[in-house]
N, C-alpha and C positions, 0 to 999 in steps of 0.2 A: 503493502499498500504504498502512497504517494500523496502527502501532504503539501500544498503550495498555499505557505499561509502568509496573513497581511499584504495582502498586495491590494491594487484597485484593480478592482474587475470589470471591464470595458464589453457591453453588452451591445445589441441594438435597443434594449430597452433603458437603462440605467448604467450608471458610472459607479461604482463602491466599493468600499475598503470589504473585504473578507480573504477567506479560505475556502480553497478547490482541493474535495478529499478525491483521488484516484485510486481505482480497485481496478486488476483487473483489465487495465489499458484503458477505461471507461469514465465519465464522470461519475459518481458516484453519488456526491451531495455537494452543493452550494450554499458555505454558510457567510451570511452577510452581519458585519460587526454589530451592524445598527437593531438587531435581534436582541430582546432581552435574554435569550438562552446562549448567546453566544458561545461568551467564557464556558458554561459548562460544557458542548459540545463538543467544543477543542480542546478540551480536558479528557473528555471520553476516547475523543478518538487516539489521543496522545498516550492510552493507555496500552494501545497494541503495540510489542517485541516490536513487529517485523515495519514497522510504519516510518519512512523514510520524510525527514521533512526538512525545507527549502524553506528563510527567512525571505519573505519578497516583499518585507518592506519599503517605501517609496519608489517599489516598480509598481510598472502597470500590466497588465497579462490579459490578452484577445487572446480568441481561437483563431486556430492557422487558418491563413489565407486558402482561397481557392479560386484559381486560378483557371478560365474555361479558355484562356485562348492563348497556346504560346505554341511554337516552333521551334522542337527541340532537333529536329533535321535529320534524324536517322528513322529509317534508312537510305542512302545516297548522296547525305554532304556531311557524313563526318568529320570529314578534316576540318570544319568549323564549326563542331558543335555534337553532341550525344547523347543520349539520354540519362548516361552519369552525372558527365560536366554538367547538364544543365538541371540537373531535379538538384543536385546541391547547392547550385546558384539561386533556386528559387528557396529552398527550405532557408538559406540564408537571409533573404529577405525576406520570410516570415512567412512563404507558402509553402505548405504543406500539401495540397493536393492540387491536380495540373490535369488540365487535357490538352492533347496534343493534334496539333490541324493536320489534315490529309495531303497538304502540297509537299512532299516529300517526295524521293526516288526510289521506286515506284511509288508513284499517289496513291491514296488508300483510298479505293474506289471500290475494292472486291471484296470477298468475305477475305478471302487468301491472303489479301496483303493485311488486313487489319492481325487477322492471326497471325503473319508474321511481324507484325509490332506487338503483340500483344507477349510472344517466346523472346523476342529481346528483351521488354522490360524486365525479364523475370530474374530477381538476385540483383538488379543492378541500379534501382532507381533509390535514392533516399526521398522519403516521402512516398506518396500516395499517384499513381499517371493513371489515367484513362485515355481511349482517343475517339475522334470522331473521325465521322466518315466523310467521304466528300462525293458531293453528287457532276455529274456530267452531261452533257445531252443526248446520251446512250443510255447510263448503267439504270435509269427511274426502276425498273422495274425488281433488280436487286434488291435494289437499298430498303423498296417498301416491302419487300418480303424479309428482311433480314429485319426490318426494324418489329414487324408483326409476328414471325417467326423463327429467327434464327437461319440457321445453317447447317445441317446434319452433318456434310461432309469432313468441316472444317471442325464443329464444333463450337462455332461461334453463335452465342445467344444474344438476343436483345438486349439483358441487360451489360452484356458489353460495347455496346455501341453508348456514348455518351450522347451524343446530337447527331443532325445530317447540315453541313456545312456545305454552303452554294454561294459561291462567288456569281454575282453580280455585273463582275468590270474583269477589269484586267486582272489574268493570272497566272500560276505558272502549268504549265503542260496545257492537256485538253481539260480543264477546266473548268471553263469558262458555262455558263449555262445562260444563254441568251434565248433560247426556243420559249416562247409563252407555254406551250402548253404543255411544256415540261417541267415549266416555274408553278403552272398554276396543281400540278399533279405532287409537285414536293411541298408546296402550302399547305398541299389538304392533307398532308401528315398530322396524326394525333399523338403518335404514341411517343416521340422523341422533339425538343427542344429544335427548330430552323435557324440556323444563324446563317447570315449572311455580310457579305461585304459587298455593300454600295457603291461604285463609283460608272459610270456609263462610258464604256468603252469608245461608243464613238468619237461623246466629244473627247476624251483622252486623245485618243489618234488623232483628233482633227487639229488638236493645240502645239500635240506634239510636232505636226507636220508646220504648223505655223514658226514654233521656236526655229525648228532645225531652217525654213530658208530665211530667216533673220540672224540665226548666229550659225549656221554650218556644224560644226561637228564640235562647235568650243560655247554649246549653252553652258550659262552659266548654272549653279544651284540656287539661285533667284528666284528660277522661274519654275521651281518643281510645283511651286504654290499655283501657279496659272496652267501648269499642264495636269498636273492630278487636282482641277480646279474644283470652286466650292460649287459652280453651279454640275459637274461633274457629280458629287455626294448627293446634292438635290435632288436631281433628275432623279438616279437612282433609285433613294430613297423612297421619294414619293410613289417609285410605283412600287417597292417592296410594303411601305406601310398598308397602299391602297388592296394590293393580294392580300394583305394578312388580316384586313378588314371584313375583306371578302370571304373567307374560306377558317376565319377565328383562327388561326396559324396561332402558335406559342414561338412567335418572332424575336430573335436575341439581333437586335440593329447592331451590330461588331462597330468598336472604335468611332462613335459620333465623332466627330469634327468641327461640326459648325452649329451657328449661332439659330441659323434656321429650321438645321434637323435637332434640336431642341426643342422649338416649337412646334414642330411636325408633330412629336413624337407626342408632345403633350397635350394634341387636337388628336392624334390616332387612338391613344389611351382611354378616350374617352366612347371610344368603339368597341377596344376590343382590351379588357384591360392584360390579357396573357402576355402583351407586346412588351420588352425587356428591351431598358435603355442601356447598353455597354459601352465605356468609354475609355482609355488607355494613360496612366499617367505620361504618356508623348503630349497628350493634347492638353491636360490640367496643366503642365510646366512652361513647352517649350511656344515660343513663335514664330509668326513668318521672320522677326529682324535675325534669328538663329542662323538661317543660311548663309547669312553673307559673313559669320564670324565662323563656323563652324561646315560649312559646306556639306559634304554625303555622310558625315558624322550624324546628321539628325532628318537623312535622307529616308522617309516612310511613305506607307502607303495608308489612308488617307495621306496627302501633305497634311504637314500643319499650320495652322493659319494665325487670323489675327491677335493682339490681346484680347478686343473685345468677342472673339468667337472663345478666346480659353475665360474671361470673365464668367461669358453667358454659360460655359461649362460648371467650373466651380460652384457657380449659383443653383446651377441645377442638380449639384451633387448636394450642397448644403441643403436641400430644399424637397429633395427625395425623389427627383424625377429621374436621375440616375438610380439604374440599378444593380448594374454590377462593374467590377474594376478587372478586366482581360489586357495583362501586359503588352499581350502581342511582342513577346518574346521573340525575336528575330537575330540570330547571331549569323554573323560575315568577319571574316576577316581583315583586319585593315588596310591588310594588300589588298584587298578585293575590293573595296571603297576606296580607296587611291584612285579608281579609274574618272574617267570623264564620265556625263552627266548621264549620258545613253546606256554607260558600261557598270559604272558605280550600282550596287544592288539596293534595292528599298529594305528597311530595317532597321531596327535598332536591340541591341541586348541591354533589357532594362530589369530584370525582374529580380535582382537584387535590388533594387532599389522600393521595390514598389510598397513597400510599408512606411519605409522612413519617408519616402517623398508625400504620400497622403496623409503618415502626419504633420511634415513640415507646411502642408496648403492647409489643414485645417486648424493648425496655430496663426499662420497669415490671417487665415480669412475670419475668425474664431467660429469654425465648423464646429459643432459637436461630434465628441468621441462616437458616441450615438451612431453618426451616420457613416462612422468609418469603419465599426464593426459589420453593419449592415451591407456595405457594398463591396466590404472584404473579403467578406466570407460566407453571412448568415441567406443571404438572398440566393445566392448561388447555388448551397443547400438545398433550400425549399427547391428550387428549379430542377436541379439533377436528381432531385432524390435523395442527396448522401445524408449519412448518418455520421456525419462531419462539422466543421464549419462553426460550431456554436458553441456557446458557453452553458448547457443545459444538461440533468441530469439521462444518465444512460446514452447520453454522445458520444464518442470517442473522443481518447483526449487528447486531442493535437492544439496544443499551446503554446502559446509564443511571449515571453515574456523581452520587456525594452521600458529602456529609461525613457521617459521622456521629457527629462530635461539635461539631456544632455545631447551633444550636439559632436557631428564628425565630418571630415571631409572624404569624400569620395574619390578614391586611388586608383590606378588603374592594377597594381600590384595586387591589392585586395581582392578583384576580381575571380572568382569562381566557374565561370562560362570558360568553354575553351577556346575562345575569340581575345577572350583578356583585354576588354576593355568595356567602357563605358562613356555613353554620349554625357554621363553626369559628372565627369569627370571632372575635378576642382571646384565642384558644385558644396556647399557646407548646410548639411540636412540635420533635421532634428530626430530622434526616436533611434537609440541605437540599441539594436537587438541583439539580446544576451544569453539568452538559452530559448530554446527549441525543443515540444516535448510532441513524441508524434506514439501513438498507442499508449501514451504514458510512461515512456523511455528518453530517457535525455539524451538529444543527437549532438554528433560530435561536426559543429561550426568549421 
């Protein structure tokens, strides 16, 4: 048994001092110091000879994060990242459960490819990994069969599938889904959340051609927000939200980056409360001004937008419109990022800063920590049906201890990701993660 004593416990309901008792990997009891019988209950617990006690006075404790949007690059791209390295980076950032996206090589668009990923993960991950399956214009029948029945040949069951990922804009390989009848069938899926990447392909291609005409091969990175434009996001998100309303889809609108999308989601939720708004720390922290300073180091899709967009997203986070935070952790080697605009890949390795960035924003904006608990883990636990990500009796004891008063500078040498860098390097963040427990066991960070 394990007693985490005298911590400031952070949940979506309240922030209060108390102690958490863990038994056989699960949360057995939560004792709040405001209760009249608190001292008596703690005294009784401490009579157990096998009890291990951590005095966490002055520290905060929150449920381990659930990140439903990561790219761990395995299989096919393991020179830059793999399940072992990136899961360790995740846990170092307070994220104890993560769901890998399907745009690997080969793409996870079949039962066989999904089975291969599951087998690869066994015994290699710190924390808990699961996988989304990817849609194409040609595999809808298989996806519908898998989410309903599974696959006898490979042994895949519906429980092995976290969600269905649909790229409604530029993507890797053959994963662009632009056939309307296919989209209608995918949006009719009820068994799993449908996660969508929304950027209009036609708009992006037209913008890129204009940039090439103007700059040739020397397109500046400051053009990224104009190529992967606000308009491209809005056009595609409108289509996704309208279809989600029509089909009553449990839709996850991934990595929202514009203030217009915030307002669109607000209206759409009135017609379909099942719509889920996700953003990432990329858009809560960076603005378009960073392109002139950092170039490809902040090149991600969708592009980061203006300071007004960032503020709208922070406000939506505070108000409860944003449901979840997905890091969109997407490692690339710096040698790959050093190419020209059209050659430098999009994607940022950020998962190790997930919780500290959120805590820093909360302190800057006066956002209640109850909101951070909700978007960091509790809402995702509800969406994906996990018995993790919440400080409640009977839940798996995935718990993160942090010092909310301590600051630290992000350094390249501290990064656990195989790619070895972070776009937050040189930034001072609040909230030093001191301990992480997974299934009630202390993890080596």
